[in-house]
Biotite code that builds the C-alpha atoms (Angstrom):
import biotite.structure as struc

atoms = struc.array([
    struc.Atom([11.672, -6.979, 4.329], chain_id="A", res_id=1, res_name="MET", atom_name="CA", element="C"),
    struc.Atom([11.025, -7.992, 0.771], chain_id="A", res_id=2, res_name="THR", atom_name="CA", element="C"),
    struc.Atom([7.622, -8.457, -0.812], chain_id="A", res_id=3, res_name="VAL", atom_name="CA", element="C"),
    struc.Atom([8.338, -12.178, -1.153], chain_id="A", res_id=4, res_name="GLU", atom_name="CA", element="C"),
    struc.Atom([9.316, -12.524, 2.512], chain_id="A", res_id=5, res_name="ALA", atom_name="CA", element="C"),
    struc.Atom([6.201, -10.742, 3.733], chain_id="A", res_id=6, res_name="VAL", atom_name="CA", element="C"),
    struc.Atom([4.025, -12.757, 1.352], chain_id="A", res_id=7, res_name="GLY", atom_name="CA", element="C"),
    struc.Atom([5.535, -15.992, 2.638], chain_id="A", res_id=8, res_name="ALA", atom_name="CA", element="C"),
    struc.Atom([5.146, -14.884, 6.245], chain_id="A", res_id=9, res_name="MET", atom_name="CA", element="C"),
    struc.Atom([1.558, -13.604, 6.195], chain_id="A", res_id=10, res_name="VAL", atom_name="CA", element="C"),
    struc.Atom([0.055, -15.077, 3.025], chain_id="A", res_id=11, res_name="GLY", atom_name="CA", element="C"),
    struc.Atom([-1.144, -13.550, -0.223], chain_id="A", res_id=12, res_name="ASP", atom_name="CA", element="C"),
    struc.Atom([-4.648, -12.785, 1.045], chain_id="A", res_id=13, res_name="VAL", atom_name="CA", element="C"),
    struc.Atom([-3.287, -10.596, 3.848], chain_id="A", res_id=14, res_name="VAL", atom_name="CA", element="C"),
    struc.Atom([-0.873, -8.877, 1.450], chain_id="A", res_id=15, res_name="VAL", atom_name="CA", element="C"),
    struc.Atom([-3.757, -8.192, -0.914], chain_id="A", res_id=16, res_name="GLU", atom_name="CA", element="C"),
    struc.Atom([-5.910, -6.766, 1.882], chain_id="A", res_id=17, res_name="GLU", atom_name="CA", element="C"),
    struc.Atom([-3.021, -4.548, 2.979], chain_id="A", res_id=18, res_name="ALA", atom_name="CA", element="C"),
    struc.Atom([-2.358, -3.411, -0.593], chain_id="A", res_id=19, res_name="ALA", atom_name="CA", element="C"),
    struc.Atom([-6.002, -2.439, -1.041], chain_id="A", res_id=20, res_name="ARG", atom_name="CA", element="C"),
    struc.Atom([-5.936, -0.596, 2.301], chain_id="A", res_id=21, res_name="ASP", atom_name="CA", element="C"),
    struc.Atom([-2.840, 1.250, 1.102], chain_id="A", res_id=22, res_name="TRP", atom_name="CA", element="C"),
    struc.Atom([-4.564, 2.150, -2.184], chain_id="A", res_id=23, res_name="VAL", atom_name="CA", element="C"),
    struc.Atom([-7.396, 3.656, -0.129], chain_id="A", res_id=24, res_name="TYR", atom_name="CA", element="C"),
    struc.Atom([-4.882, 5.630, 1.961], chain_id="A", res_id=25, res_name="ALA", atom_name="CA", element="C"),
    struc.Atom([-3.188, 6.938, -1.190], chain_id="A", res_id=26, res_name="LEU", atom_name="CA", element="C"),
    struc.Atom([-6.515, 8.133, -2.522], chain_id="A", res_id=27, res_name="ARG", atom_name="CA", element="C"),
    struc.Atom([-7.272, 9.861, 0.787], chain_id="A", res_id=28, res_name="MET", atom_name="CA", element="C"),
    struc.Atom([-3.849, 11.535, 0.681], chain_id="A", res_id=29, res_name="ALA", atom_name="CA", element="C"),
    struc.Atom([-4.691, 12.847, -2.781], chain_id="A", res_id=30, res_name="ALA", atom_name="CA", element="C"),
    struc.Atom([-7.574, 14.777, -1.252], chain_id="A", res_id=31, res_name="ASP", atom_name="CA", element="C"),
    struc.Atom([-5.449, 16.346, 1.504], chain_id="A", res_id=32, res_name="ALA", atom_name="CA", element="C"),
    struc.Atom([-4.028, 19.819, 0.944], chain_id="A", res_id=33, res_name="GLY", atom_name="CA", element="C"),
    struc.Atom([-0.305, 20.295, 1.352], chain_id="A", res_id=34, res_name="GLN", atom_name="CA", element="C"),
    struc.Atom([2.045, 23.267, 1.198], chain_id="A", res_id=35, res_name="LEU", atom_name="CA", element="C"),
    struc.Atom([5.710, 23.150, 0.347], chain_id="A", res_id=36, res_name="GLY", atom_name="CA", element="C"),
    struc.Atom([8.288, 24.767, 2.637], chain_id="A", res_id=37, res_name="SER", atom_name="CA", element="C"),
    struc.Atom([8.118, 27.924, 0.512], chain_id="A", res_id=38, res_name="ASP", atom_name="CA", element="C"),
    struc.Atom([4.341, 28.179, 0.988], chain_id="A", res_id=39, res_name="GLY", atom_name="CA", element="C"),
    struc.Atom([3.564, 27.132, -2.580], chain_id="A", res_id=40, res_name="VAL", atom_name="CA", element="C"),
    struc.Atom([0.775, 24.598, -2.870], chain_id="A", res_id=41, res_name="SER", atom_name="CA", element="C"),
    struc.Atom([2.059, 21.240, -4.032], chain_id="A", res_id=42, res_name="VAL", atom_name="CA", element="C"),
    struc.Atom([-1.372, 19.698, -3.776], chain_id="A", res_id=43, res_name="THR", atom_name="CA", element="C"),
    struc.Atom([-2.006, 19.250, -7.501], chain_id="A", res_id=44, res_name="PRO", atom_name="CA", element="C"),
    struc.Atom([1.239, 17.348, -8.033], chain_id="A", res_id=45, res_name="ARG", atom_name="CA", element="C"),
    struc.Atom([0.993, 15.313, -4.855], chain_id="A", res_id=46, res_name="VAL", atom_name="CA", element="C"),
    struc.Atom([-2.652, 14.527, -5.575], chain_id="A", res_id=47, res_name="ALA", atom_name="CA", element="C"),
    struc.Atom([-1.911, 13.468, -9.146], chain_id="A", res_id=48, res_name="ALA", atom_name="CA", element="C"),
    struc.Atom([0.975, 11.243, -8.012], chain_id="A", res_id=49, res_name="TRP", atom_name="CA", element="C"),
    struc.Atom([-1.081, 9.635, -5.237], chain_id="A", res_id=50, res_name="SER", atom_name="CA", element="C"),
    struc.Atom([-4.021, 8.961, -7.546], chain_id="A", res_id=51, res_name="ARG", atom_name="CA", element="C"),
    struc.Atom([-1.812, 7.554, -10.289], chain_id="A", res_id=52, res_name="ALA", atom_name="CA", element="C"),
    struc.Atom([0.056, 5.337, -7.839], chain_id="A", res_id=53, res_name="THR", atom_name="CA", element="C"),
    struc.Atom([-3.224, 4.105, -6.341], chain_id="A", res_id=54, res_name="ALA", atom_name="CA", element="C"),
    struc.Atom([-4.641, 3.330, -9.795], chain_id="A", res_id=55, res_name="ASP", atom_name="CA", element="C"),
    struc.Atom([-1.540, 1.419, -10.894], chain_id="A", res_id=56, res_name="VAL", atom_name="CA", element="C"),
    struc.Atom([-1.233, -0.586, -7.668], chain_id="A", res_id=57, res_name="VAL", atom_name="CA", element="C"),
    struc.Atom([-4.953, -1.395, -7.678], chain_id="A", res_id=58, res_name="GLU", atom_name="CA", element="C"),
    struc.Atom([-4.795, -2.649, -11.263], chain_id="A", res_id=59, res_name="ALA", atom_name="CA", element="C"),
    struc.Atom([-1.720, -4.777, -10.544], chain_id="A", res_id=60, res_name="LEU", atom_name="CA", element="C"),
    struc.Atom([-3.302, -6.284, -7.422], chain_id="A", res_id=61, res_name="VAL", atom_name="CA", element="C"),
    struc.Atom([-6.545, -6.935, -9.353], chain_id="A", res_id=62, res_name="ASP", atom_name="CA", element="C"),
    struc.Atom([-4.596, -8.860, -11.996], chain_id="A", res_id=63, res_name="VAL", atom_name="CA", element="C"),
    struc.Atom([-1.949, -10.618, -9.930], chain_id="A", res_id=64, res_name="GLY", atom_name="CA", element="C"),
    struc.Atom([-3.144, -10.710, -6.342], chain_id="A", res_id=65, res_name="GLY", atom_name="CA", element="C"),
    struc.Atom([-1.370, -9.212, -3.373], chain_id="A", res_id=66, res_name="GLY", atom_name="CA", element="C"),
    struc.Atom([2.192, -10.469, -3.556], chain_id="A", res_id=67, res_name="THR", atom_name="CA", element="C"),
    struc.Atom([2.478, -10.549, -7.351], chain_id="A", res_id=68, res_name="THR", atom_name="CA", element="C"),
    struc.Atom([0.783, -7.166, -7.664], chain_id="A", res_id=69, res_name="GLY", atom_name="CA", element="C"),
    struc.Atom([3.142, -5.524, -5.179], chain_id="A", res_id=70, res_name="LEU", atom_name="CA", element="C"),
    struc.Atom([6.151, -7.162, -6.846], chain_id="A", res_id=71, res_name="LEU", atom_name="CA", element="C"),
    struc.Atom([5.026, -5.679, -10.153], chain_id="A", res_id=72, res_name="ALA", atom_name="CA", element="C"),
    struc.Atom([4.490, -2.274, -8.543], chain_id="A", res_id=73, res_name="ALA", atom_name="CA", element="C"),
    struc.Atom([7.946, -2.463, -7.003], chain_id="A", res_id=74, res_name="GLU", atom_name="CA", element="C"),
    struc.Atom([9.417, -3.359, -10.408], chain_id="A", res_id=75, res_name="ALA", atom_name="CA", element="C"),
    struc.Atom([7.872, -0.134, -11.740], chain_id="A", res_id=76, res_name="LEU", atom_name="CA", element="C"),
    struc.Atom([9.697, 1.831, -9.046], chain_id="A", res_id=77, res_name="GLY", atom_name="CA", element="C"),
    struc.Atom([6.808, 2.258, -6.625], chain_id="A", res_id=78, res_name="ILE", atom_name="CA", element="C"),
    struc.Atom([7.856, 2.165, -2.967], chain_id="A", res_id=79, res_name="ASP", atom_name="CA", element="C"),
    struc.Atom([5.629, -0.524, -1.451], chain_id="A", res_id=80, res_name="VAL", atom_name="CA", element="C"),
    struc.Atom([7.094, -0.533, 2.065], chain_id="A", res_id=81, res_name="ARG", atom_name="CA", element="C"),
    struc.Atom([3.965, 1.036, 3.530], chain_id="A", res_id=82, res_name="ASP", atom_name="CA", element="C"),
    struc.Atom([1.814, -1.762, 2.124], chain_id="A", res_id=83, res_name="ALA", atom_name="CA", element="C"),
    struc.Atom([4.212, -4.368, 3.543], chain_id="A", res_id=84, res_name="LEU", atom_name="CA", element="C"),
    struc.Atom([4.071, -2.738, 6.981], chain_id="A", res_id=85, res_name="GLY", atom_name="CA", element="C"),
    struc.Atom([0.283, -2.795, 6.779], chain_id="A", res_id=86, res_name="ARG", atom_name="CA", element="C"),
    struc.Atom([0.368, -6.524, 5.921], chain_id="A", res_id=87, res_name="ALA", atom_name="CA", element="C"),
    struc.Atom([2.522, -7.321, 8.928], chain_id="A", res_id=88, res_name="ILE", atom_name="CA", element="C"),
    struc.Atom([0.257, -5.258, 11.222], chain_id="A", res_id=89, res_name="ARG", atom_name="CA", element="C"),
    struc.Atom([-2.864, -6.981, 9.839], chain_id="A", res_id=90, res_name="LEU", atom_name="CA", element="C"),
    struc.Atom([-1.354, -10.401, 10.455], chain_id="A", res_id=91, res_name="ALA", atom_name="CA", element="C"),
    struc.Atom([-0.220, -9.442, 13.961], chain_id="A", res_id=92, res_name="ALA", atom_name="CA", element="C"),
    struc.Atom([-3.692, -8.080, 14.760], chain_id="A", res_id=93, res_name="ASP", atom_name="CA", element="C"),
    struc.Atom([-5.292, -11.296, 13.523], chain_id="A", res_id=94, res_name="ALA", atom_name="CA", element="C"),
    struc.Atom([-3.005, -13.396, 15.714], chain_id="A", res_id=95, res_name="VAL", atom_name="CA", element="C"),
    struc.Atom([-3.663, -11.172, 18.726], chain_id="A", res_id=96, res_name="ALA", atom_name="CA", element="C"),
    struc.Atom([-7.429, -11.408, 18.178], chain_id="A", res_id=97, res_name="ALA", atom_name="CA", element="C"),
    struc.Atom([-7.337, -15.211, 18.138], chain_id="A", res_id=98, res_name="THR", atom_name="CA", element="C"),
    struc.Atom([-5.035, -15.599, 21.140], chain_id="A", res_id=99, res_name="THR", atom_name="CA", element="C"),
    struc.Atom([-6.467, -12.973, 23.478], chain_id="A", res_id=100, res_name="THR", atom_name="CA", element="C"),
    struc.Atom([-9.014, -14.438, 25.893], chain_id="A", res_id=101, res_name="PRO", atom_name="CA", element="C"),
])
């Protein structure tokens, strides 16, 4: 799904909440240690990429809101599919919480 489609489906506030949740997850990933298949630590590069991506997405969402911020991130080449999946799950959870007796 596109950023616009998800934004239209769940609303900008939900997209923004999901984007901020994703930023948090990226920052947590930056703290996790990882080894490449050859046993060489790729942690410094992965951590730097995750932190930089989180900083850029956070700044774009701060300025433009959820949908506009993710569109701008996508225009910069950042894969925002994880944030979109989070937005759909948040919206589904909200619906389930209001319809479950």
